[in-house]
C-alpha positions in Angstrom: 0.0 0.0 0.0 1.2 3.5 -0.9 0.5 6.8 0.8 -0.3 9.9 -1.3 3.2 11.3 -1.1 4.6 7.9 -2.4 2.2 7.9 -5.3 3.1 11.4 -6.2 6.8 10.5 -6.3 6.1 7.3 -8.4 3.6 8.7 -10.9 4.5 12.4 -11.1 1.2 14.0 -10.2 0.6 16.5 -7.4 -1.0 15.7 -4.0 -3.8 18.1 -5.0 -4.4 16.2 -8.2 -4.8 12.9 -6.3 -7.2 14.5 -3.9 -9.2 15.9 -6.8 -9.3 12.5 -8.5 -10.7 11.1 -5.2 -13.3 13.9 -4.9 -14.6 13.3 -8.4 -14.4 9.5 -7.9 -12.0 9.0 -10.8 -9.4 7.3 -8.6 -10.4 6.4 -5.1 -8.0 5.0 -2.6 -8.3 1.4 -1.6 -8.6 2.4 2.1 -8.2 5.3 4.4 -6.5 4.9 7.8 -8.0 6.1 11.0 -5.6 9.0 10.8 -7.0 10.0 7.4 -4.2 8.8 5.2 -5.3 7.6 1.8 -3.8 4.3 0.8 -3.4 3.1 -2.8 -2.6 -0.3 -4.2 -0.6 -1.4 -7.2 -3.9 -1.8 -9.0 -4.8 1.9 -8.2 -1.5 3.0 -9.6 -1.9 1.0 -12.8 -5.4 2.5 -13.3 -3.9 6.0 -12.8 -1.2 5.4 -15.3 -3.7 4.2 -17.9 -5.8 7.3 -17.3 -2.8 9.6 -17.6 -1.7 7.9 -20.8 -5.1 8.3 -22.4 -5.3 11.9 -21.2 -1.9 12.7 -22.7 -2.8 11.0 -26.1 -6.1 12.7 -26.4 -4.6 16.1 -25.5 -1.9 15.9 -28.2 -3.6 13.8 -30.9 -4.8 16.8 -32.7 -1.2 17.9 -33.3 0.2 14.7 -34.7 -0.4 11.2 -35.9 -2.5 9.4 -33.2 -0.7 6.1 -33.7 2.7 7.8 -33.1 1.4 9.5 -30.0 0.0 6.3 -28.6 3.4 4.7 -29.0 5.1 7.6 -27.3 2.7 7.3 -24.4 3.3 3.6 -24.1 7.1 4.3 -24.0 6.6 7.0 -21.4 4.5 4.8 -19.3 7.0 2.0 -19.3 9.9 4.4 -18.5 8.0 6.4 -15.8 7.4 4.2 -12.8 5.5 1.0 -13.2 8.4 -1.3 -14.0 8.5 -2.5 -10.4 4.7 -2.7 -10.1 4.1 -5.4 -12.7 
């Protein structure tokens, strides 16, 4: 299980972004400790990476070949952080 700060370091999003995703129910933590810490699992992180990849591709697809961008996003995803989570 990962705390919010650990997720931000692994994935590269801000604490505020994770809290926002929780508020809009895009990515909810697996559990919340009695002290209020949000805890995320590997499955949560994989889902977040998929979402960020799709967001990146959709944002930049109007500027280039979508197939090329999808491959770039896949390479970014592999390089970024989920090597050790597979």
